[in-house]
BAGU-802100 format. One line per field, with one value per residue (C-alpha): residue number from 1; residue in three letters; y, x, z. Coordinates in Angstrom, 3 decimals. Layout:
BAGU-802100
n: [NUM | ...]
res: [ALA | ...]
yy: [Y | ...]
xx: [X | ...]
zz: [Z | ...]
END
This chain:
BAGU-802100
n: [1 | 2 | 3 | 4 | 5 | 6 | 7 | 8 | 9 | 10 | 11 | 12 | 13 | 14 | 15 | 16 | 17 | 18 | 19 | 20 | 21 | 22 | 23 | 24 | 25 | 26 | 27 | 28 | 29 | 30 | 31 | 32 | 33 | 34 | 35 | 36 | 37 | 38 | 39 | 40 | 41 | 42 | 43 | 44 | 45 | 46 | 47 | 48 | 49 | 50 | 51 | 52 | 53 | 54 | 55 | 56 | 57 | 58 | 59 | 60 | 61 | 62 | 63 | 64 | 65 | 66 | 67 | 68 | 69 | 70 | 71 | 72 | 73 | 74 | 75 | 76 | 77 | 78 | 79 | 80 | 81 | 82 | 83 | 84 | 85 | 86 | 87 | 88 | 89 | 90 | 91 | 92 | 93 | 94 | 95 | 96 | 97 | 98 | 99 | 100 | 101 | 102 | 103 | 104 | 105 | 106 | 107 | 108 | 109 | 110 | 111 | 112 | 113 | 114 | 115 | 116 | 117 | 118 | 119 | 120 | 121 | 122 | 123 | 124 | 125 | 126 | 127 | 128 | 129 | 130 | 131 | 132 | 133 | 134 | 135 | 136 | 137 | 138 | 139 | 140 | 141 | 142 | 143 | 144 | 145 | 146 | 147 | 148 | 149 | 150 | 151 | 152 | 153 | 154 | 155 | 156 | 157 | 158 | 159 | 160 | 161 | 162 | 163 | 164 | 165 | 166 | 167 | 168 | 169 | 170 | 171 | 172 | 173 | 174 | 175 | 176 | 177 | 178 | 179 | 180 | 181 | 182 | 183 | 184 | 185 | 186 | 187 | 188 | 189 | 190 | 191 | 192 | 193 | 194 | 195 | 196 | 197 | 198 | 199 | 200 | 201 | 202 | 203 | 204 | 205 | 206 | 207 | 208 | 209 | 210 | 211 | 212 | 213 | 214 | 215 | 216 | 217 | 218 | 219 | 220 | 221 | 222 | 223 | 224 | 225 | 226 | 227 | 228 | 229 | 230 | 231 | 232 | 233 | 234 | 235 | 236 | 237 | 238 | 239 | 240 | 241 | 242 | 243 | 244 | 245 | 246 | 247 | 248 | 249 | 250 | 251 | 252 | 253 | 254 | 255 | 256 | 257 | 258 | 259 | 260 | 261 | 262 | 263 | 264 | 265 | 266 | 267 | 268 | 269 | 270 | 271 | 272 | 273 | 274 | 275 | 276 | 277 | 278 | 279 | 280 | 281 | 282 | 283 | 284 | 285 | 286 | 287 | 288 | 289 | 290 | 291 | 292 | 293 | 294 | 295 | 296 | 297 | 298 | 299 | 300 | 301 | 302 | 303 | 304 | 305 | 306 | 307 | 308 | 309]
res: [MET | LYS | TYR | THR | ILE | ILE | LEU | LEU | PHE | GLY | ILE | ILE | ILE | LEU | PHE | VAL | SER | GLY | CYS | SER | ARG | GLU | LYS | LYS | GLN | PRO | ILE | HIS | ILE | GLY | VAL | ASN | ASP | TRP | PRO | PRO | CYS | GLU | ILE | TRP | TYR | ILE | ALA | LYS | ALA | ASN | GLY | TYR | PHE | GLY | SER | VAL | PRO | VAL | GLU | LEU | ILE | ARG | PHE | SER | VAL | TRP | SER | ASP | ASN | MET | ARG | SER | LEU | TYR | MET | GLY | ASN | THR | ASP | ILE | THR | HIS | SER | THR | TYR | PHE | ASN | ALA | MET | HIS | TYR | SER | ASP | LYS | GLY | GLU | LYS | ALA | LYS | ILE | ILE | LEU | SER | SER | ASP | THR | ILE | GLU | GLY | GLY | ASP | GLY | LEU | ALA | VAL | LYS | SER | GLU | ILE | ALA | ARG | LEU | ASN | ASP | LEU | LYS | ASN | LYS | ARG | ILE | ALA | VAL | GLU | MET | ASN | THR | ASP | GLU | HIS | PHE | LEU | LEU | TYR | LYS | VAL | LEU | LYS | GLN | SER | GLY | ILE | SER | ILE | SER | ASP | VAL | THR | ILE | ILE | ASN | VAL | PRO | ALA | ALA | GLU | GLY | MET | GLU | LEU | PHE | ILE | ALA | GLY | LYS | ALA | ASP | ALA | LEU | TYR | THR | TYR | GLU | PRO | PHE | LEU | SER | GLU | ALA | ALA | ALA | LYS | GLY | ASN | GLY | ARG | ILE | ILE | SER | THR | THR | ALA | ASP | MET | PRO | GLY | TYR | MET | THR | ASP | THR | LEU | LEU | ALA | SER | GLU | LYS | LEU | ILE | GLN | ASN | ARG | PRO | GLU | ASP | LEU | LYS | ILE | ILE | ILE | SER | ALA | TRP | TYR | LYS | ALA | GLN | ASN | PHE | ILE | LYS | MET | ASN | PRO | ASP | GLU | ALA | TYR | LYS | ILE | MET | ALA | ALA | ASN | GLU | GLY | MET | PRO | THR | GLU | ASP | PHE | LYS | GLY | PHE | TYR | GLU | SER | PHE | ARG | PHE | HIS | THR | ALA | GLU | GLU | ASN | ARG | LYS | ILE | ALA | ASP | SER | GLN | GLN | PHE | LYS | ARG | VAL | ILE | ALA | GLU | VAL | SER | ALA | PHE | LEU | ASN | LYS | LYS | PRO | GLU | GLU | PHE | GLU | ASN | ILE | TYR | THR | THR | GLU | PHE | LEU | PRO]
yy: [61.929 | 58.912 | 59.133 | 63.045 | 62.685 | 60.298 | 62.204 | 65.329 | 63.660 | 62.294 | 65.798 | 66.883 | 64.383 | 64.921 | 68.942 | 68.259 | 65.708 | 67.902 | 71.103 | 68.976 | 67.810 | 71.395 | 72.766 | 73.657 | 72.844 | 75.834 | 76.878 | 77.224 | 80.139 | 80.009 | 83.473 | 85.074 | 88.343 | 89.936 | 93.032 | 91.333 | 88.560 | 91.382 | 91.752 | 88.340 | 90.020 | 93.148 | 90.744 | 88.764 | 91.696 | 93.084 | 89.808 | 89.695 | 86.240 | 85.910 | 82.341 | 80.712 | 79.446 | 80.790 | 80.252 | 81.926 | 79.794 | 81.973 | 80.654 | 82.199 | 80.434 | 80.621 | 77.195 | 75.774 | 77.610 | 76.276 | 72.709 | 72.763 | 73.581 | 70.543 | 68.308 | 69.012 | 71.073 | 74.508 | 75.166 | 78.418 | 80.251 | 83.275 | 82.258 | 83.484 | 82.198 | 80.280 | 78.697 | 77.690 | 76.050 | 74.346 | 72.915 | 71.541 | 68.150 | 67.862 | 66.584 | 68.005 | 69.607 | 73.333 | 76.449 | 80.289 | 81.586 | 85.314 | 87.385 | 89.531 | 92.022 | 93.158 | 94.453 | 95.855 | 96.030 | 94.332 | 91.758 | 92.288 | 91.496 | 93.008 | 93.173 | 94.006 | 97.672 | 96.224 | 94.337 | 97.372 | 94.877 | 91.859 | 90.553 | 90.505 | 88.015 | 85.335 | 82.485 | 84.374 | 83.201 | 84.230 | 83.691 | 82.784 | 80.335 | 77.672 | 76.473 | 80.035 | 83.051 | 84.595 | 81.549 | 81.752 | 85.601 | 85.099 | 82.638 | 85.532 | 88.374 | 85.972 | 84.833 | 88.240 | 89.044 | 85.933 | 83.747 | 80.659 | 79.286 | 76.928 | 79.892 | 80.999 | 79.267 | 79.125 | 79.372 | 77.858 | 79.852 | 81.176 | 85.202 | 86.241 | 83.760 | 84.843 | 88.531 | 87.694 | 86.169 | 88.696 | 91.237 | 89.068 | 88.768 | 85.296 | 85.826 | 87.920 | 88.662 | 88.129 | 87.814 | 88.296 | 90.291 | 93.241 | 94.287 | 91.943 | 93.385 | 96.769 | 96.107 | 93.810 | 96.337 | 98.915 | 97.117 | 94.743 | 97.176 | 96.786 | 98.214 | 96.983 | 96.448 | 94.957 | 94.599 | 93.184 | 96.531 | 96.032 | 92.708 | 93.895 | 91.098 | 88.279 | 89.239 | 88.751 | 87.250 | 85.143 | 83.045 | 79.603 | 77.289 | 73.319 | 71.537 | 70.015 | 73.091 | 74.239 | 71.224 | 70.687 | 74.550 | 76.676 | 79.023 | 79.562 | 80.756 | 83.050 | 84.773 | 84.340 | 86.324 | 88.867 | 89.311 | 89.900 | 92.608 | 94.236 | 94.146 | 96.111 | 99.016 | 99.094 | 99.767 | 102.621 | 103.991 | 103.640 | 103.434 | 104.658 | 101.860 | 99.567 | 100.191 | 99.925 | 96.236 | 95.030 | 96.636 | 95.071 | 91.718 | 92.175 | 93.797 | 96.873 | 100.867 | 101.614 | 104.632 | 101.717 | 99.361 | 101.879 | 102.641 | 98.893 | 98.316 | 101.121 | 99.860 | 96.984 | 97.354 | 95.308 | 93.994 | 94.325 | 91.467 | 92.804 | 93.018 | 89.343 | 88.185 | 89.273 | 88.362 | 84.723 | 84.921 | 87.872 | 87.314 | 88.382 | 85.643 | 83.007 | 84.426 | 83.695 | 80.509 | 79.352 | 80.778 | 78.925 | 75.813 | 76.018 | 76.612 | 73.932 | 71.467 | 71.105 | 71.782 | 74.616 | 72.546 | 71.047 | 74.456 | 75.063 | 75.092 | 76.402 | 79.547 | 79.719 | 83.353 | 81.559 | 82.844 | 86.456 | 88.753]
xx: [114.782 | 113.540 | 116.637 | 116.505 | 112.922 | 113.916 | 116.749 | 114.695 | 112.160 | 114.797 | 116.358 | 112.887 | 112.275 | 115.763 | 114.709 | 111.537 | 112.719 | 115.460 | 113.190 | 110.729 | 113.795 | 114.920 | 111.546 | 111.960 | 108.857 | 107.503 | 109.032 | 106.275 | 106.269 | 103.877 | 102.170 | 99.638 | 97.718 | 100.862 | 102.535 | 106.278 | 104.472 | 102.859 | 106.822 | 106.394 | 103.491 | 105.533 | 108.512 | 106.346 | 104.623 | 107.545 | 109.335 | 111.908 | 112.069 | 113.444 | 113.059 | 112.278 | 108.925 | 107.304 | 103.618 | 102.450 | 100.312 | 98.283 | 96.681 | 94.313 | 96.035 | 99.680 | 100.107 | 98.768 | 101.236 | 104.147 | 102.781 | 102.401 | 106.387 | 107.070 | 104.936 | 106.591 | 104.107 | 105.631 | 109.206 | 109.622 | 107.413 | 107.897 | 108.552 | 109.679 | 112.350 | 110.065 | 108.054 | 111.351 | 112.365 | 109.131 | 108.488 | 112.083 | 110.908 | 107.894 | 108.602 | 110.808 | 114.001 | 114.460 | 116.633 | 116.558 | 118.031 | 117.224 | 116.080 | 113.743 | 112.155 | 111.418 | 108.403 | 108.240 | 105.208 | 103.187 | 102.353 | 101.126 | 98.363 | 95.235 | 93.156 | 89.740 | 89.975 | 89.131 | 92.391 | 94.911 | 98.124 | 99.806 | 99.676 | 95.733 | 95.833 | 96.319 | 93.044 | 91.932 | 91.153 | 93.524 | 93.066 | 95.924 | 96.970 | 99.369 | 102.790 | 103.313 | 105.174 | 102.134 | 102.361 | 105.912 | 105.493 | 102.752 | 104.911 | 107.823 | 105.026 | 103.749 | 107.063 | 108.030 | 105.153 | 105.852 | 102.646 | 103.113 | 100.876 | 99.331 | 98.083 | 95.749 | 93.415 | 94.580 | 91.738 | 93.415 | 92.336 | 93.548 | 94.105 | 90.731 | 88.879 | 90.685 | 89.721 | 85.943 | 86.084 | 87.890 | 85.534 | 82.341 | 83.781 | 84.505 | 88.231 | 89.635 | 92.935 | 94.257 | 97.854 | 97.884 | 99.048 | 98.166 | 95.676 | 93.713 | 95.406 | 94.263 | 90.732 | 90.191 | 91.395 | 89.231 | 85.943 | 86.084 | 86.350 | 90.055 | 93.517 | 96.569 | 99.149 | 102.344 | 103.641 | 107.036 | 108.398 | 109.194 | 111.057 | 113.366 | 114.470 | 112.454 | 109.911 | 112.165 | 110.635 | 112.713 | 112.411 | 112.686 | 113.464 | 113.396 | 116.543 | 115.388 | 115.302 | 118.429 | 120.293 | 118.539 | 118.315 | 120.721 | 121.122 | 116.965 | 117.166 | 119.682 | 117.332 | 114.548 | 116.367 | 117.752 | 113.789 | 113.125 | 115.288 | 114.453 | 110.849 | 111.627 | 113.512 | 110.833 | 108.375 | 110.411 | 110.735 | 107.016 | 105.102 | 101.579 | 101.664 | 102.861 | 100.957 | 97.600 | 98.748 | 99.578 | 96.679 | 94.248 | 95.724 | 95.255 | 91.835 | 92.899 | 92.656 | 95.781 | 96.706 | 96.164 | 98.433 | 101.151 | 101.557 | 101.416 | 104.213 | 105.844 | 106.041 | 108.595 | 112.126 | 113.486 | 116.961 | 119.460 | 122.046 | 124.933 | 122.850 | 121.660 | 125.598 | 126.055 | 122.517 | 123.335 | 126.534 | 125.140 | 124.202 | 120.887 | 120.226 | 121.949 | 119.970 | 116.454 | 117.650 | 118.295 | 115.203 | 112.874 | 114.889 | 114.013 | 110.171 | 110.276 | 112.072 | 114.610 | 118.718 | 120.029 | 122.714 | 119.801 | 119.735 | 123.464 | 122.828 | 119.652 | 120.820 | 122.537 | 123.809 | 124.993 | 122.272 | 122.346 | 123.300]
zz: [-186.778 | -184.755 | -182.451 | -182.146 | -180.848 | -178.220 | -177.462 | -176.960 | -174.695 | -172.288 | -172.066 | -171.300 | -168.658 | -167.103 | -167.230 | -165.303 | -162.480 | -161.923 | -161.242 | -159.373 | -157.291 | -156.803 | -155.787 | -152.124 | -149.454 | -147.845 | -144.326 | -142.077 | -139.749 | -136.592 | -135.273 | -133.293 | -132.361 | -131.275 | -132.767 | -133.612 | -135.451 | -138.269 | -139.122 | -141.316 | -143.374 | -144.266 | -145.548 | -146.966 | -148.830 | -149.969 | -151.390 | -148.985 | -148.519 | -152.293 | -153.449 | -150.236 | -150.072 | -146.579 | -145.372 | -142.402 | -139.816 | -137.808 | -134.633 | -131.755 | -128.869 | -128.262 | -126.633 | -129.685 | -131.976 | -129.639 | -129.761 | -133.405 | -133.494 | -131.217 | -133.357 | -136.449 | -138.093 | -138.143 | -138.622 | -136.688 | -134.180 | -131.653 | -128.047 | -124.945 | -122.851 | -120.743 | -123.394 | -125.148 | -122.018 | -121.260 | -124.493 | -124.835 | -123.999 | -125.682 | -129.132 | -131.742 | -130.704 | -131.259 | -130.570 | -130.123 | -133.364 | -132.339 | -129.421 | -131.519 | -128.911 | -125.331 | -123.739 | -120.361 | -118.663 | -121.252 | -118.706 | -115.013 | -112.391 | -112.392 | -108.782 | -107.849 | -106.431 | -102.879 | -102.908 | -101.711 | -101.518 | -102.859 | -99.381 | -99.509 | -102.549 | -99.908 | -100.303 | -103.365 | -106.710 | -109.346 | -113.171 | -115.309 | -117.782 | -116.211 | -117.656 | -119.296 | -118.687 | -116.616 | -114.502 | -113.602 | -113.297 | -111.036 | -109.150 | -108.752 | -107.680 | -104.858 | -103.576 | -103.339 | -101.165 | -99.008 | -100.653 | -102.430 | -105.589 | -102.817 | -100.766 | -103.577 | -106.088 | -109.534 | -112.153 | -115.171 | -118.365 | -121.573 | -121.441 | -123.148 | -121.101 | -117.685 | -118.582 | -119.110 | -115.800 | -113.983 | -115.548 | -114.555 | -111.065 | -111.119 | -110.408 | -107.673 | -109.610 | -113.262 | -114.344 | -118.073 | -121.196 | -122.990 | -124.363 | -121.901 | -118.975 | -119.338 | -120.444 | -117.643 | -115.178 | -116.835 | -117.251 | -114.002 | -111.402 | -111.103 | -111.135 | -112.406 | -109.096 | -110.811 | -114.326 | -115.747 | -115.895 | -112.381 | -113.238 | -116.459 | -118.378 | -118.072 | -120.806 | -124.158 | -127.197 | -129.526 | -132.847 | -132.195 | -134.760 | -135.171 | -135.273 | -138.332 | -140.362 | -138.705 | -139.936 | -143.353 | -144.715 | -142.948 | -145.846 | -146.225 | -142.462 | -142.880 | -145.719 | -143.300 | -140.622 | -143.156 | -144.021 | -140.674 | -140.179 | -143.461 | -142.617 | -139.619 | -141.546 | -144.197 | -141.103 | -140.081 | -143.273 | -144.318 | -141.129 | -142.527 | -144.881 | -142.604 | -139.710 | -141.477 | -142.877 | -139.702 | -137.656 | -139.886 | -139.059 | -135.400 | -136.007 | -134.385 | -135.172 | -136.779 | -134.111 | -131.600 | -133.074 | -133.919 | -129.724 | -129.229 | -131.683 | -130.603 | -126.865 | -128.080 | -128.128 | -131.095 | -130.582 | -133.438 | -134.657 | -132.475 | -129.472 | -130.014 | -129.913 | -126.618 | -125.316 | -125.224 | -122.821 | -120.728 | -116.844 | -117.357 | -119.783 | -117.434 | -114.463 | -116.297 | -117.417 | -114.075 | -112.503 | -115.044 | -114.874 | -111.146 | -111.659 | -114.080 | -111.987 | -114.824 | -114.700 | -116.270 | -117.983 | -120.258 | -121.750 | -122.631 | -126.108 | -126.520 | -128.160 | -131.558 | -133.486 | -136.286 | -138.667 | -138.000 | -140.754]
END
């Protein structure tokens, strides 16, 4: 009896220690107030992550979200091509694992009504968050008009603060994204003079994963990407239920959120397999590299499609 008890006790210890070893650490996904980010909440609510533990970490400022990934505090985040390249040497290494969506016209330049043309921006005050897509896009817009960044006064502020400065008349122009762009123009005696609809291909969102996650948990990453597509399908099949959940997270009326969400064009897995080799992607990489004073060769392996379903 004594030996039986000892044997059973030993089996229990082995079982418990085995379970503790098998217990997975949560994969942390950084999100912001942005319609594609809300897709993760649909995936989580429907159990699409299966046995993979996932925690959604919400940030109020996008740059904080990006920094968190490169500090090693999160594992996956949403990023544009620009952000993936800008932060590539800021800490932990990461790769694009999916081009999630494109929105044309979601970013743009609002100016005061008395500014008739882009050329009139010379010597004016422009609010924009530096080292962001908007900073790069502003540079492109000004360059097309023969104006350099040094010809204007840049007010470096986050999107929401930039909107308030424009409305208050403390900035003559504002380069930002929706919904701040339209609200600024409407409330600040202004108008939208240029948007990314005039520059197709530059505002594609991606999913960015740390190389540690890629190397250590490839199978879990495949499940997460599969959950992303399953959640999108659920939204298509159950729009009323899905939009209500996502709109609540954004603090928006459901109908307003629905219109915003449906302005995004989400990319299929098959489209993703073509994007990395496309001339458009290579052109964006080259232009952003030049803006960041980096070499395009640094980003030759920034995109992987091995986790797509």
